[in-house]
N, C-alpha and C positions, 0 to 999 in steps of 0.2 A: 504493500500500500504506500500511500504518500507519507513521507517522513515529516512529522509535525515540527520537530525541533532537531537541530544538528549543532552539536558543540564539540569542538576539538579540545581535548584535555591533554595538556603537555606537562611532562615532568622534566624540567630543564636542569639536568645534573651539573652542567657547566656553570650556571649562575646560581644554583641552589634555589630554584623557584618553581612554583606551580602556576600554570596559566590556563585560562579558559577562553576560547574564542568561539563566539556564536557565528554561524554561517546562516544569514537570513534565508528563510525558505522560499521567499518570493523573488529571489534574484534570477534574472534570465542568464542561463549559461549554455555553452555548447556541450551537447551530449553525444558521445560517439555512436554513430549509426542512427541518430534521430535528429529531428529539427530542434532548433533552440527552444528551450522551455524552462520552467521554474526549477530551481535546485531540488525541490521536494519531489520531483517526478522520476528521476532515474531509478530509484528503488522500486517503483511500480513497473517500470519498463524491463529492468534486468537485475533486480535485487542489489544486494550489497556490492557484488563485483562491479556492476556498472556505476554505482555511486562512487566507489573508489576511483575508477577511471575518470569520471567526470570531475571530481575534485582535483585529481592530478593534472588533468588537461587544462583546467581553468585557473588553478592556483599554484601550480608547480610545486606540489607537496604530496608525498606518499604517506599514507596512514599505516600505522603498525598493527592496528586491530580495531574492532568495533564492539560496542556494548549497546544492545537494543533494550530499552526500558519502557514498559507499558505503564498505564495508569496504576494498575494494582501494585506493580513493583515499586513505583514511586512512593505510594502511600506506605508500603511496607518498610522501605528504606528509612523514611522519615520517622516512622513509629519505632523502628529498631534502635534508634539513637535517643529515644525519649522526647521527640519533638524538636523543633528548631525555633530560634529567635528571629523575628522579623519586625520591621517598623512600617506600619500602614498609615497612609494618608487618609483624610476624611473621605475622599472620593472612593478610595479602594474599600474602606470598611463599609460604607453605605452600599456599594455595589455587591459586595460579598454577602451582606446580610439580607439583601432584598432580591437576589437571583438564585438560581440553582447551580451556580458555579461551585459552591460548597454543596456537594450532592446530598449529604446527610443533613436534614433540616435541624437536627438537634445541635449541630455544631455552628449554626449561623448566628454567632454572637461575638464576632471579633470586634475589636475596638480600635480607636485611633491611637497611634503611638506604638511603642515597643511592647512585644508580647511573645508568648510561646505558641506556636501553631502545631497542631497534630498533623498527621499525614493527609487526612481528608481536607483540612483547611489549607494546608500548604499547596496541595494540588490545585484547589480552586484559585488561590492567589496567583499561581504560576500561569494559569490559563487566561487571565484577564487581558483583553486586547481592545476594549471599547474606548473609542475616542472620548476625551473629557475625563477619563480616569487616569490620574497621574501618580507616578512613583514619587518617592521622597527626593529623587534627583530631577524631577520635572519632566520625565519621559512619558509618552502616551502611545496609543495604538500598539503596533507589533514591536516597536522599539522598547516600549515599556514592558511588554510581555517577556521579551528575551532578557532584559535586564533583571526582571524578577526571577527568572529561571536560574541565571548565574548566581544571583544573590542567595537563593535557597540552597544551591549546590555548595556554595561557600559556607553557608550556615550549617549544613550537614557536616562538612569537614571540620568546622569549629567545634562541633559536638564530639566528633570522633577523636579529635586531638586530646580531649580531656580524659580519654579512656586508655587503659594499658594496651600495648600492642597485641597481646593475646586476645583481647576482646575484639579488636579489629578483624582478626581472622575469623573469629566466631560469627560476627555479623556478616562478613563476606560469604561464608559458607551457607548461612541461613537464607540470605537474600538471593544468592545465585541459584539456589536449588529450585528450579521450576518457575522462577519469576523473571529471569534475565536471559537473553540470547546473546552469545558472544562467540567469536572465533579465537579468543584467548584461552590457553590452557589454564587449569588450576595452578600449575606450577608457575606460570608467567604472572598470574594475578598475585600470588603470594610473594613473588619476587618484587613486583611493583610496590606492594604494601611495605615490604622490608626496606626498599630504597627510600620511600617517603619518610619512614621512621628515622632512617639514618640522616636524611637531609635536615630534619629538625625545623623545617620552615613553618611559619605561622601565618603566612599571607598568600592569598590567591589573587593573581593579577588577571584583569579581564580586558577583552577587546571584542568589538562587534564588526563584522564584515558584511556589507560594504562600510567603509569609514566615511565620516562626515566630509562633504565636499567632493566626493568621488563617486557619486551616483545621481540618478534622476528618476522621477516617476515615468513609467511608460506612457506614451501617447495613446489616446483612445483608439482602439482597433489595431494598434501596432503589433500586438502578438495575439494569437488565437487563444492563449491561456488566460487572457483577461488582464486585469490590473496587476502590475508587477514592478519590480525594481530593476533599473538598467545601470550597470556599472559603467563608469566613464574614467577618463584620464584626468579629470578635474579641470580641463580646458575646453575640450570639444564635447558635444553631446552624443557623439558616436559611441556605440557600445564597445567597450574595451575593458577587459578585466586585468590588464597588466599592472596598473597602479595598486589595485587591491591585493593582487597576488604578491607584489613586492612588499607591501605593508604587512601582510600576514606572515611572510617569511622573516622579515625583520623582527617582528614581535616574538615569534616562536624561537628563532635561533640566535638573535643578537641582543635583544632587550635584556638589560641587567637589573632593571627595577630601581635604579638609584634616583631617577626622577620620572615624571610622567612620560609615557610613551608618546613620541611625536613622529608624524610622517607628513612631510610637505607642510601644508597649511593647517593640518589637523593635529590637535593635542588631545590625547585621551585623558579624561578626567573621571 
């Protein structure tokens, strides 16, 4: 099916950093063997192998593995660490308490400000994409949605960091069993967990692709897949993924975290 959310998780051993990069699902990309389409479509055309090829072709990066997480797994992960801390704006709290985004009605009692969310509440929070509903950073629409997703993943990590390493492995074994699809072996996952423990890092750095100033909205009728995001070089309106590919590679491989990530006229805050 269509991939609702795509996040590249990076363990940067060179700089001792963890990084999360959201690839916006509505970006128009070149897809091997198919017409240009949104990035969320390759998985429906040819599964993970085609998604790998599409990301490699458009962003000049090869991925080492994937983890596919459904809604049930997401809730289980959050609950397995005892819930997560999040800060809600008034617009977010009102929206969650008056819609079915929190699917279980008994949990529709979130408030404005910092609080602990359970799995069902956190899932509803991550799915918000309605215009006029703003994050604490002022983002709305799908930009706000992807920010919330990275924020919750970071919050999960913040909770895990307070637990002993043996508990990490226990959580991983429980969550992976029947709830998550991956091409990573158990040995590789345990290796990654061990590496993170050794890194001792306490911060997750974030980026969103396309970056500000290097995309535009599609023109009406420009693509058969409907409203979408068109990557540009920041000067011309012609579709071009090279600038965003370069920014992605600089963030993943070169960024050392000493100051805000900057690419061209864009500074990540």
